[in-house]
C-alpha positions as CSV (number, residue, x, y, z in Angstrom):
1,X,-25.7,26.0,7.0
2,X,-24.5,29.0,6.6
3,X,-21.1,28.0,6.2
4,X,-19.8,25.1,3.8
5,X,-18.0,22.2,4.4
6,X,-16.0,20.5,1.7
7,X,-17.9,16.5,2.0
8,X,-15.8,13.2,0.6
9,X,-18.1,10.3,0.4
10,X,-14.8,8.7,0.7
11,X,-13.6,11.0,3.8
12,X,-15.4,8.7,6.1
13,X,-16.8,9.7,9.6
14,X,-18.3,13.4,9.3
15,X,-19.9,14.8,12.4
16,X,-20.6,18.9,12.5
17,X,-21.7,20.0,16.4
18,X,-22.5,23.5,18.6
19,X,-20.8,24.6,21.0
20,X,-22.5,22.1,23.5
21,X,-21.4,19.4,21.6
22,X,-24.9,18.8,20.1
23,X,-25.1,16.9,17.2
24,X,-25.9,19.5,14.1
25,X,-25.3,16.9,11.2
26,X,-23.4,13.5,10.9
27,X,-23.0,11.5,7.3
28,X,-23.7,7.7,7.0
29,X,-20.4,6.5,7.5
30,X,-20.3,8.5,10.9
31,X,-23.5,6.9,11.9
32,X,-22.5,3.2,10.7
33,X,-19.9,3.9,12.5
34,X,-21.0,5.0,16.0
35,X,-24.0,1.8,16.1
36,X,-22.2,-0.8,13.9
37,X,-24.8,-1.0,11.7
38,X,-25.6,-0.6,8.0
39,X,-27.4,2.7,6.8
40,X,-29.9,2.3,4.0
41,X,-29.8,4.6,1.7
42,X,-32.9,6.0,0.9
43,X,-32.2,9.3,-1.2
44,X,-28.8,11.4,-1.9
45,X,-29.7,13.9,0.3
46,X,-30.6,11.6,3.4
47,X,-27.2,9.9,2.3
48,X,-25.6,13.2,3.0
49,X,-26.2,13.7,6.5
50,X,-28.4,12.4,9.3
51,X,-29.2,14.4,12.3
52,X,-28.4,12.6,15.8
53,X,-30.3,13.1,18.8
54,X,-29.3,16.7,19.7
55,X,-30.1,19.6,17.8
56,X,-32.7,19.2,15.2
57,X,-32.1,21.3,12.0
58,X,-33.4,18.6,9.4
59,X,-35.7,16.6,10.2
60,X,-36.6,14.2,12.9
61,X,-33.5,13.0,14.9
62,X,-32.7,9.0,14.1
63,X,-33.6,6.7,16.0
64,X,-30.7,5.4,18.3
65,X,-28.0,7.5,17.1
66,X,-25.6,7.8,19.8
67,X,-24.3,11.3,20.5
68,X,-20.8,11.9,19.8
69,X,-19.7,14.3,22.9
70,X,-22.6,14.3,24.9
71,X,-22.3,10.3,25.4
72,X,-18.4,10.2,25.7
73,X,-18.3,8.3,21.9
74,X,-14.9,9.9,21.4
75,X,-11.7,9.3,23.4
76,X,-8.6,11.3,22.2
77,X,-5.2,9.8,22.5
78,X,-3.9,13.1,23.9
79,X,-5.1,13.9,27.7
80,X,-8.0,15.8,28.0
81,X,-11.9,15.7,27.4
82,X,-12.4,15.4,24.0
83,X,-14.6,18.4,23.3
84,X,-12.7,21.1,25.3
85,X,-9.5,20.0,23.6
86,X,-10.7,20.2,20.2
87,X,-12.6,23.7,20.5
88,X,-9.6,25.4,22.8
89,X,-7.3,24.2,19.8
90,X,-6.7,27.2,17.9
91,X,-9.4,27.9,14.9
92,X,-10.8,24.5,16.5
93,X,-7.8,22.8,14.3
94,X,-6.4,19.6,15.7
95,X,-5.1,16.7,14.4
96,X,-4.3,13.5,16.5
97,X,-5.3,10.0,16.8
98,X,-8.5,8.8,19.0
99,X,-10.8,6.4,19.2
100,X,-14.9,5.7,18.8
101,X,-16.3,3.8,21.2
102,X,-19.4,1.9,20.5
103,X,-22.3,0.3,22.2
104,X,-20.7,-3.2,21.4
105,X,-17.4,-2.7,23.1
106,X,-16.1,-2.0,20.0
107,X,-13.3,0.6,20.2
108,X,-12.2,1.9,16.6
109,X,-9.2,3.8,16.2
110,X,-9.2,7.0,13.8
111,X,-7.4,9.8,12.7
112,X,-9.0,12.7,13.3
113,X,-9.0,16.2,11.9
114,X,-11.5,19.0,12.9
115,X,-11.9,22.9,12.6
116,X,-14.4,25.7,13.0
117,X,-17.4,26.5,10.7
118,X,-20.0,29.2,11.0
119,X,-22.9,28.2,12.7
120,X,-26.5,29.1,11.8
121,X,-27.3,31.8,14.3
122,X,-24.9,34.9,14.5
123,X,-21.3,34.3,16.7
124,X,-21.7,30.5,16.6
125,X,-19.1,28.2,16.2
126,X,-20.0,24.8,14.8
127,X,-16.9,22.4,14.9
128,X,-16.6,19.9,12.4
129,X,-14.8,16.4,13.1
130,X,-13.4,14.6,10.1
131,X,-12.5,10.9,11.1
132,X,-10.4,8.4,9.1
133,X,-11.1,4.4,10.1
134,X,-7.4,3.5,11.7
135,X,-8.3,-0.7,11.3
136,X,-7.3,-0.9,7.6
137,X,-4.2,0.6,8.1
138,X,-3.1,-1.2,11.3
139,X,-4.4,-4.2,9.9
140,X,-1.8,-3.9,6.4
141,X,0.8,-2.7,9.5
142,X,0.7,-5.5,11.5
143,X,0.8,-7.9,8.7
144,X,3.9,-6.4,7.2
145,X,5.2,-6.6,10.9
146,X,4.4,-10.5,10.7
147,X,6.1,-10.9,7.2
148,X,9.3,-9.0,8.6
149,X,9.0,-11.7,11.1
150,X,8.4,-14.6,9.1
151,X,11.6,-13.5,7.0
152,X,14.0,-13.1,10.5
153,X,12.5,-16.8,11.1
154,X,13.6,-18.3,7.5
155,X,16.5,-16.9,8.1
156,X,17.5,-18.2,11.3
157,X,16.0,-21.4,10.3
158,X,18.6,-21.5,7.7
159,X,21.5,-20.6,10.0
160,X,20.3,-23.4,12.7
161,X,19.7,-26.1,10.2
162,X,23.5,-25.7,8.7
163,X,24.7,-26.0,12.5
164,X,22.8,-28.9,12.8
165,X,23.4,-30.8,9.9
166,X,26.8,-30.2,10.3
167,X,27.4,-32.6,13.5
168,X,24.7,-34.8,12.0
169,X,26.8,-35.6,9.0
170,X,30.0,-36.2,11.0
171,X,27.6,-38.7,13.5
172,X,26.5,-40.6,10.2
173,X,30.1,-40.8,8.7
174,X,31.5,-42.3,11.6
175,X,28.3,-44.7,11.9
176,X,29.3,-45.5,8.4
177,X,32.5,-46.8,9.1
178,X,32.2,-48.4,12.2
179,X,29.5,-49.9,10.4
180,X,32.1,-51.1,7.5
181,X,34.4,-52.6,10.3
182,X,32.4,-55.0,12.0
183,X,31.7,-58.9,11.1
184,X,29.1,-59.6,8.6
185,X,25.8,-60.9,10.7
186,X,27.6,-58.9,14.1
187,X,24.0,-58.2,16.1
188,X,25.9,-54.7,16.6
189,X,25.1,-53.3,13.5
190,X,21.6,-53.1,14.2
191,X,22.3,-50.0,17.0
192,X,24.2,-48.5,14.0
193,X,21.3,-48.5,11.8
194,X,19.1,-46.8,14.6
195,X,22.0,-44.3,14.4
196,X,22.1,-43.8,10.7
197,X,18.6,-43.9,10.5
198,X,17.8,-41.2,13.3
199,X,20.4,-39.0,11.8
200,X,17.9,-39.0,8.6
201,X,15.0,-38.3,10.6
202,X,16.3,-35.7,12.1
203,X,18.0,-34.5,8.7
204,X,14.2,-34.5,7.2
205,X,12.9,-32.6,10.2
206,X,14.9,-30.0,9.3
207,X,14.1,-29.7,5.8
208,X,10.2,-30.0,6.5
209,X,11.1,-26.7,9.0
210,X,12.9,-25.1,6.1
211,X,10.1,-25.6,3.9
212,X,7.6,-24.6,6.6
213,X,6.0,-22.1,3.9
214,X,5.3,-24.4,1.5
215,X,2.1,-26.8,2.2
216,X,3.9,-30.3,3.3
217,X,2.4,-33.4,2.2
218,X,3.7,-36.4,4.1
219,X,4.7,-39.0,2.0
220,X,2.9,-42.3,3.2
221,X,4.8,-45.6,2.5
222,X,3.9,-49.2,4.2
223,X,6.0,-50.0,7.1
224,X,6.8,-53.0,9.3
225,X,5.9,-52.2,12.9
226,X,7.9,-54.7,14.6
227,X,11.1,-53.4,13.5
228,X,9.9,-49.7,14.7
229,X,9.2,-51.5,18.2
230,X,12.7,-53.1,17.9
231,X,14.6,-50.0,17.4
232,X,12.8,-48.4,19.9
233,X,13.9,-51.2,22.5
234,X,17.1,-51.0,20.9
235,X,17.5,-47.7,22.3
236,X,16.1,-47.4,25.7
237,X,17.7,-51.5,26.3
238,X,20.8,-49.6,27.7
239,X,18.7,-47.6,30.2
240,X,16.8,-50.0,31.0
241,X,19.5,-52.9,31.8
242,X,21.2,-49.8,33.7
243,X,18.3,-48.7,36.1
């Protein structure tokens, strides 16, 4: 190379092409991003630069390595063909987002930076493309949004719980007052018991809703199935009798 490129192994995808879009160099991260396959490191120099199917300046091309521009693997969010858009930018300097497309159909969002560098022959201007994988940042942003929605849901649930529990407390109090006025052994007391238990069940459901961020372990206890069946019949008897 007649020019210099600052290569940071943490920078991610680095690709160098000539004026026609043919590959001059790409680094190991670039090959892995395009193929979706890990590249075995055999030597420090071999890991730094790898040549694609295009122009060969440093050994045989890597088998099966797609071309960034010739195979239309790079799409820009801005309108226009990728190679023409980048090379027509002033001094080849471009910053923006795009997408790397792979054979397996995966689309990798990337943040792009490009610039020109001198080529091997006089007057040549090679294009250097540096891309950062945006998937980790997108995942963090999605997690941040999910956490924000979760917090909003907690606040809304607390408000709903308050508004529901107020009338439930009134219903429970009225049922207790009615039960106190019934003679001992009055069969109508069972209906009031059903109302009281249903109010308690709703209260427990609200409590579980408010505690949904914590693991919920159901409290198992023996129960008399005949009582549950009787309560269900008591609830539907008025409607069944009116049918």
